N, C-alpha and C positions, 0 to 999 in steps of 0.2 A: 504494500500500500504506500502511495507516495505522500509527500508532505501535505499537499493541498487536501487530499482525502482525509488524512489524519486530522487536520484542523476542522474540517466540516463536521466531524463527529464529536468534537470537544466543545466546551463552553468558553474556551480562551482563544486568543489570537495574538499575533505579533503586531506592534504598531509603533510609530515614531511619535514620541510625546515631547511637548514643551515643558521644561522644568524650571522656568525662570530665565531671565536675561542671560544669554550666552550658554544655556544648558539645554541639551536634548538627550533623549534616551530611546533606545530600541528595546522594547520590553513587552512582557505579557500583559494583556488587557482582556477584560470580558468581551466576548463577541456581542455585537449590538443585537437588540431584539426589536420586534415590532412594538411601537408605543402608541400609535394612532392608526385608525383604519385606512388612512391614506398613505401610510409609510410603505417603503420597500427596503429590504436589506439586500445589498449587492456584494457579491464576492469580487473584490478588486483584482483585475488581471493586469492592468497597466496604469501607472500613475506617473506624476512628475513633480518637480520642485519649482516653485514660483519665487520671483523676487520678493513678493509679499511675505512669503514664509521666512525669508531672511530678515525682513523688517521686524517680524514678530520675535524672532530669536534675539534681535538686538534690544528688545524691550520697547520698541517704538509704538506698540499697540497695547497699552496697559490693560485693556478690557479682556485680553486673552489670559485665561486662568492657567496656573500651573497644573499639569496633568492633561491638558488638552491635546488630542491627537490632531496633528497638522495635516494640511493638504485640502485642496478644493477642486482638483482636476482628476479626470481619469475615465477609464472604461472598465466594464465588468460584466458579470453574469448575474441575473436576478436569482437570489437564493430563496427569498420568501416575500410575500406581499400581504398587505392588509386587506380587510374584507371589502373596502370601497375602491380599491385600485382596479381599473377596468381596461387601461390601455396596454398593460403589460402582463406577462405571466412568468412563472418560474422557468428559468432556463434561457430567457431572452438575453441577447447581447445588447448592452446599452451604453450610451455616452452619458456620463454624469455631468450635468451642467454646473458650472461654478456658482451659478445663482439659483437659489431655490424660490419657487413662486407658487402661490396658491391659485392664481388666476382669477381671483374674485374680489380682492380688496380694492380700494380706490386707486392705489398706485398701480396695481396689476392691470386695472381697467384702462389706465393711461399708457400701458406698455412700459411702465417704469418698474420692471420686475426686481431691479436691484434694491428697491425701497419697499418691497412687499412687507406688509405689517406682521406676517408670521413667517417670513423667509428672508429673501435678499441674500447678501453674502453672509452666510452663517457657517458653512462647512469649514472646519479648521480654524474657526474664529469664535463663534458662540456655541457651536456644537462640534462633536468629534468629526474629523475629516477623513480624507481618502488615502492618506499615507499609512495604510493598514491593510490587513488581509480581508477585512469586511468593513462596510460602512452602512449606516442607516440613512436613507434619503426621505425626508418629509415631502409631502405633496408630490408623490412619485409620478403621477400622470402628467404633471406639468413641469417637472424638473428633470426628467430623463428623456433621452432621444434614442430611438431604435438605431442600432449600428447595422447598416446594410451589409449583406454577406460579402460584397465586393470591396468593402473598405476594411483596411487592416486597423489594428488597434492603435498604432502609432499616429495615424491620421486622425482617428477618433479623439485621441487625447489632445491633439492640437486644436481641435474644434471645441473641446471642453471649455477653454478659457482664452488662450492667447490670441487665436485668430479673431474671434468676436471682439475682444478688447481692443486690439489694434484697429480693427475695422470700424467699430462703433464710436469709440472715444476719440479716435484720430481721424479716420477718413470720412465717416458720415458727419461727425460734428464739424469737421473742417470743410464740409461741402465740396470735396474734391470733384472737379468736373473736367471734361476734355479741354486741353489747352492750358491748364493751370500750371504755374510754377510752384512746386511743392518742396519744402524743406522739412526733413525729419531730424530732430536733434536727439540722438541716442540710438546707436546701432545694436542695442541688446535685443533679446528675443521679441519684446513687444514692439520696439521700433522696426524690426525686420518684418514682423507680422503686418504692421501698418504699411510698409513698403510693398509687400506682396499683394495686399488687398487694394492699395491705391492704384496699382497698375490696371485693375479691372475698369477704371474710370478714365483711362487714356490721358493723363496729364502730359504736358509738353516736356517738363523737366522734373526729375526726382533727385533732389540733392540730399545726401546723407552726411550728417555731422557726428563725429565721435572722437575720442582721444586714443582709440585703439586701432592701429593700422590693420590688424588681422580682421577685426569686425568690419572695417571699411572695405576690405577686399571681398569679404562675404557679401556685403551690401551690393557691391558692384556686380558680383556674380548673380545676385537676385534681381538685378534690373535697374539699380541706381544709375542715373546718367552722369552724375558727378559726385565725388566724395571730398570731404574737407576734414582734415585733422585739426581739432580745436585746442590741442594741448598747449600751443604757444600763445593762446589768447587772441589770435588774429582771425578767428573764424568769420566774424561779422564783415571785416574788410574783404575777405576772399569771396564771401557769398554776394556781397554787393557788387563786386567786380564781375562775378559770373552773370549777374542779372542786369549788367550795365547800369547800376545804381538804382534800379527800379524796385528792388526788393521782391519778396515772394508773395504769391496769392494766399498760400496756406503754409503755416508753420506749425508742425506737430511736435509737442514737447513730450518726450518719452523717457525721461530720466527721473525727474522729481527733485531737483536741487535749484537753488536760486540762480546759479550761473547759467544753466541751460534755459531757464525761463527768460533770463535777460537776453540771451541770443535771439530767442523768438521775438521779443519786443523790438529788438534793434534791426531785424531784417524784414519785418512785415510791411507790405505795401499798403498804401491807402485803399480802403475797402476790403482789406484782407481779413483772414480768419486765423486766430491762434487757438488751436485745439490742445488742451492739456490732457495728457494721459498719465503722466508720472504721479506717483504717490509722494506728496510733499510732507516732510516732517518739520520743516522750518518755514517761517514767513518769507515771502518774496516781495520785492519792491516793485510796484506798478508805476511806470513812468508816464503818468497822465499829463505831466507838464509838456510832453512832446506828442503824446498820442491822442489828446483830447479832441483834436480836429481831424483825425485820420479815418473816421467812419469804420473802425475795425470792430470785429466781434471776437470776444474771448469766451470759450466754452470750457466747462468742466463736466465730468461724467464718471460714474461707476458703470461698468459694463452691464447692460440689461439682457444680453443674449437674444435680442429680438431678431438679429440677423443670422442666428444659427441655422435655421432651415435653408436660407439662401446659400450660406457658405457650404452646407452639405451638398447642395445641388451643384455648386461651382466645382467643388472637389471631385464629385462623382463624374462630372462631365470632362474632367481632365484639364480644367482651366487654371488650376492652382495646385502646385506640388507642396503640400503641407509638410511632408517628411524632410524637406530641406532644412527645417528649423531644428531638427534633432542632431546633436553632435556626439552625445555619450549615452551608453546603454549599460544598465546595471541590473542585477537581480534585486528584488525588493529587500531581501535580507542583507544586502550591501548598502543600505540607504545611508548609513553613517559615512561611508566613503563617498557616496554620491553627493552628500551635503558638502563635504570637504572640497570636492571638485567644483561644484556649482558656486560655492563661496569664494573660490579663487578663479573666477571665470577668465580673467585676462591671462593669467599664467597657464591655465589648463586649456585655453581656447574653447571654452564651453559656451554653448547656446542652450538649447533645451536638453535636459538630462532625463532620460526615461528609466522607469523602474518596472520590472515585470515579475509577476508571481508564477510559481509552478502551475502547470496545467492541472485541471481537476481530473 
């Protein structure tokens, strides 16, 4: 009998838990159980690590309690369902949405699923998450997506969070359209996801800005028309030169620090859109003394996963290669090593790090 079958017959499982700032543990935890008739319990077969998980480990999100199982992305197989779940059955392969939605509250009615009154981003934050052998998913009918037989789990995991985040918070909020000059500040996984999905809208230029030459090389291979290394503090000067001093129509901030938001403010053209994607832990200075007359729009957003069905269709049609975002692969049992790799992304040349469980 293999390890997965062993676990399915016991009441415990392995999970990655947060144990306070700078502390994590791979330990035995009770297997989740159905708590509400709309729940499903999913056996996690593929999951990943997000930059937000690193923020939690740094202590940036004090609402996360010690002992919380981290993770909000993944793919798995339904192990059990509550009595009111109708869209799925035991044994179905599913994509676990990073955002949980009831589909009924006032925010869900506005398609703002990230602010669902009984859901939103709760996995790995308010409730136990996906970096475990099993996970409980509330509101299963509206928080899971069927994984088509022709799609592999690596693709499904990219659709769980990173692709809709880059697409919705960056591309849709930035209103990218044909002919636009677009700059993306930050060539990490989310910035690269924004790059991949921005290409669907035929912008004239896609300029990627980062301090890491390797990630800029990756961005160019993904379709960036120009790349700018900002390590010397001269990124604004170079971008303005590239645009003949006009600036860009869309600036997507995909890092979450004051310096990168400042670049966006400095390169935006009159009438342009600054779309913030990054998770900011410190205040940024808004230069209204210059921008007050620019007719610009600044947007913020937590991913709502409203575009997940569209992205599934695009990927299935072969219009977007989501697996390009994956750089490292580990067994789930090697998650501590995977965190070390992802936490040293520049040195390890890491993008998305995937973790897989043994087959059942």
